[in-house]
N, C-alpha and C positions, 0 to 999 in steps of 0.2 A: 457204417462205422459210427459208433456212438459211445461217449464216455463222459464222466465228470471227474475232474482232477484239480488239484491245487496248481497254481501257475504264477509266474512272474511276467508282467508285461515287458516286452522288449521294445516295441515301437507300435505306432498306430498312425494311419493316414486316412484322410477323407476318401470316400468312394461314393460317387453319385451325390445326390442332394442331401441325403440324411444318414447314409451309412458310413462305415469305416472298415478298412482292412487292418486287422490286428495280428501281430506276431507275438507269441508267448513261448516261454519255456516251461513246460509242464513237468511235474515230478515223475510221472510214470510213463509218459508218452513222448517226451522229447520236445523238440521245436515244432510248433504248429502254427500255421497261418489260417485265419478264418475271417468271414464277414460278420460284422456286428450290425444288426439292424438298429437304426437310431443312434449309432455311435458318434455322429456329428453333433448331437445335442449338447447343450450347455450342461445338463445334468450328468451326462456320461463322461464328459471331458476329464474330470479329475481321476476317474478310474482307468483311463487309458494312457496315463503318463508312464514313461519308462520307470520301472522299478515297483510299480503297483502290484501288491499281492491280491490275487483274485481267486474265486472259485470259478472254474472254467467248464462250462457245459457245452459239449461239441457234438455236432451231428453232420455226417456227410454220406452221400449215397454210395460212393466208392473211394478207394484210397488215393486215386489220382485226381479227385475233384476238390476244388476249394469248398470247404464246408462252411456251415454257419455256426455261430456260437452265441451264448449269452454269458454274462459275467456278473458276479456279485463280489463287492469289495471285501477284503479280509484285512483288518488293521488299517493303519494310517499311511502305508506306503512310504514315499520319500518326502513327506511334508516337512520333516525336520532338517532337510538339506536345502530348502528353498532360499535361505539366507547365506548359503555357502556356495558361491559360484564354482569354486575349484572342485569341491566334492560332487556337485551336481554334474559337472563335466565328466568326472570320473565315473559316475553312475551311468550316464548316457553312453559313454564309450564302452563300458563293460557290457551293457545291454546290446548295443549294436554289434560289437565284436562277436558276442554269442550268436546273434542272429545270422551274421554273415559267415561265421565259421562252421556252425553245426548244421548239417543237412536236415531237412525236414523229416519228421516221423521216425527218427532214430532215437532210441532211448539213451539218455545220458543222465542218469540219476546223480552221478558225481558232479557233473557240471551244474546241476540245479542247486546242490548243497554248497558248492563253491561260490556261486553267485549270491546265494542267500547270506553266506558268511561274509563276503566282501561288503554287502550292503549294510550289515550290522556294524562293520568297522569304519565305514565312511564318515561318521561324525567325529572321528579321531584323526586329525591331520598328521599327527606324528607317526602314525602306523599305516594308514591305508595305502599310500603309494607303493610301499614294499609288498603289501598283500596283493595289490593290483598286478604287479609284475608276476608274482607267483600264480595268480589267476590266469594270466595269459599262458604261462608255462603249462598249466593244467589243461587249457584248451588244446594246446599242441599234443599233450599226452592222450587226451580223449580222441583225437583224430588219428592216432597212431604215429605221431611224429615227436614223441617225448624226448626231452634231453636226457642224456645219460651222464650224470655228474657224480657217479659213485666211485670212479677210479680213473687214473690217467689212461688214455687210449693207447699210449706208446709203451709205458713201463708197467702199468698195472698198479702203481703206487696210489695210495689214498690220501697222501699228505701233500700240502702246498699246491693245491689245484687252483690255478689263477687264470686259466684260459679255457676256451671252448673251440673245437674245430668247426669252422663254418660249413664244412661238408657233411661231417658225420653227426654233429651235435653232441659229441663226447668231450668230456673234460680232458685237459692237458695240464701236466704239472709245470712248475716254473722252469725246472732244469730241462725237461724234454722240449718245452716250447720256446726256449730262449732264442734259438737260431731262426725261428719262424714267427716271432712275436708280432711283427708288423702285419702278418696275414691272418692272425688268430683273433677271435673275439675275446674280450675281457670278461672274466667271471667275477661278479661281486660276491663277497663272502656270505651275505645274508641269504643267497639262494642255495647255499650248501646246508644250512641248518636254521631251524626256527629260532635258535638261541643266538645266531649271529647278529651283531649290531650293524646298523646301516651307517656307512661312512659317507663323507661328502663325495658326491659324484656317482654313488652306487645306483641310484634310481635311474639315472640316464644310461648307465652301462647295462642295467637290467632290461630296460626298454629297447635298447639297441639290440641286445641279444635275442629277446623273444621276437622283436620286430623282424629281424633277419630271417628267422625260420618261418614266421607267419607269412611273410611276403613270398619267400621261396616256395613253400610247400602248399600254401592255401590260396593266396591271391594271384600269384604269377600264373599258375595253371589255368586260371579263369581269365587271364589277360586283364587283370585289374590291379591297381596300386593299393597300398594300405589305405583304409578308409580315411577320409579327410578329418573326421572327428578324432581319430587317434593321433594324427599329426598335430591337431590343435591341442590335444591333451598334453603332448610332449612340450609344446611351446608354452602352454599355461603353467605347467610344472616348472619349467625353466625360469619363466618370469617371476614365479613365486619363490625361487631360491632352492628348489628341491633337486636341481641338477647342476 
């Protein structure tokens, strides 16, 4: 197996004395892990940071073998976020959630474009937390667990949708959910439309919503909790007044 593709670095860790294991999300080949010879060098370190855009040249003898790769930087990556700890945490969380959620070697072009779009928005603190919530909803959809917010699961109505069933992931209207509201997840309005404004508390509600289904459908079957970095992102957003 051999290819060259554009990619976003998700994570990297040292391997041996001089190498590194890198995870990337490629445009045409999905999530790929590979060994980078010389990846531990000072020269390579900036190119292996989460969010770096690279040209990824990959080679492996078989599809079940850890291949090797070389990379060439494309653009400046996340350098403009280095002075913004909150946005940097958002970037790192998005990259690691992508790595943990998407199986290796499955093509997810939509996820690549969604991560790229989120990275472009990260310098704008008034926008990116809501985009991040939608990004997680997109991960769920890519895995076949997408939320159905088009109409009330009980009545079929499309108006006044304010809840989500924690079992089905379908929206529920105010009237249909009133008797069960303590058992339903709350649905922030900005998740229904790109034109919807973000109200106080909406980011927290959105993260609780996507987190419930990510934990239930993705991490619980692996006997794992939600990643610590996502928990840290929620706390950091809360401390910064976004929740």
